[in-house]
C-alpha positions, 0 to 999 in steps of 0.5 A: 243105611245102605244105598244101591243102584246102577251108575247114574241111578241118583246115589251120589245126587240124593247125598248132595241134598242132604249135604244142601250142595243142590237147591231142592225143597228142604222142607221135605227132608228131615233130620230126626224130627228137624225140617231141614230148612231150620237148621242152619249149614253151620250146624248140619256140617257139624253134625255130618261126617262125609267121605266123598269119591274124590278125596281131598289130600292136603300136601301134609303130614297124615296126622295134620290131614286126619286131624283137619276134621277136628284139630283140638283132638286129643291123641286118643280121639285121633288113635281111635279114628285111625283104628276104625279107619283100619289104618294104623297097619299102614302108617306103622310101616311108613319110616315117619309114621303120622309125620309122614308127607302125603305129597301132592293130592296124596301122591304117596299113598295107594288109593285105599290108602287115601279112602282110609285116612278120607274115612279117619277124618270123618270119624275123628269128628264123631259126627251124628250122620257119616256118609261114606260115598263109595269110600272103600271101593279101592281096599281089599275084602278083609279091610272092608270088613274090619272097617264095617265091624268097627264101624258097627262097633264105635257107631252104636245110636248114630247114623251111618249111611254106606253109598256102595256098588258091592253088596258086601258093604251094605248087607248087614245095614238095617235098612238098604234103598236100591235106586233107578233113574232117582227113584226108590225101587226096592227098600228092606233089609238083606233078607227082605231084598232077597226075597223080593227077587229083584234087582238087589237079589241078581246083584247078590248072586252076581257078586257074593255067590259068584265069587264063592263058585270061583 
């Protein structure tokens, strides 16, 4: 699922409700067929992987930063998470590879590298629901495409929610919602929203078609 909207339209607020960070009527939120109020916080946490806008990077090795999500992960699981996040090429360039120390708050990493580390950490536990909150804003177009393709390949039959400002990150989602002032004002797949001819279409024309004409 893709979630779009203007700044302060309610995108992050919606996600925080799902994560049980805001006190709302939980009887109106469902996970599959289960009511949110019937699910323990631990169970919710175990089944959700979340990449926030503000990344939590520890002054430790890249390896331990990623393994924070699943300390007993096998090397195979760790390498797959790194592959999905399209982070391997960066790790290979560091002299100490996965043993590279990130520094305080990830000072030794670029913005895009912090995002990909956070994505690798979130996908490592293979959650039923993966939430990416503007988690690819600092990566280039090719890296973004690689991550999206790998998520689609490796997360079949699981839910991935992508909050973004760039249409390119959500246009292949099965369902896309557009928020405005905390309300859903458009909903459908990419083709349906283009046909609607509203905000989504204008953003698509500005971002995608505009780039092609440059």
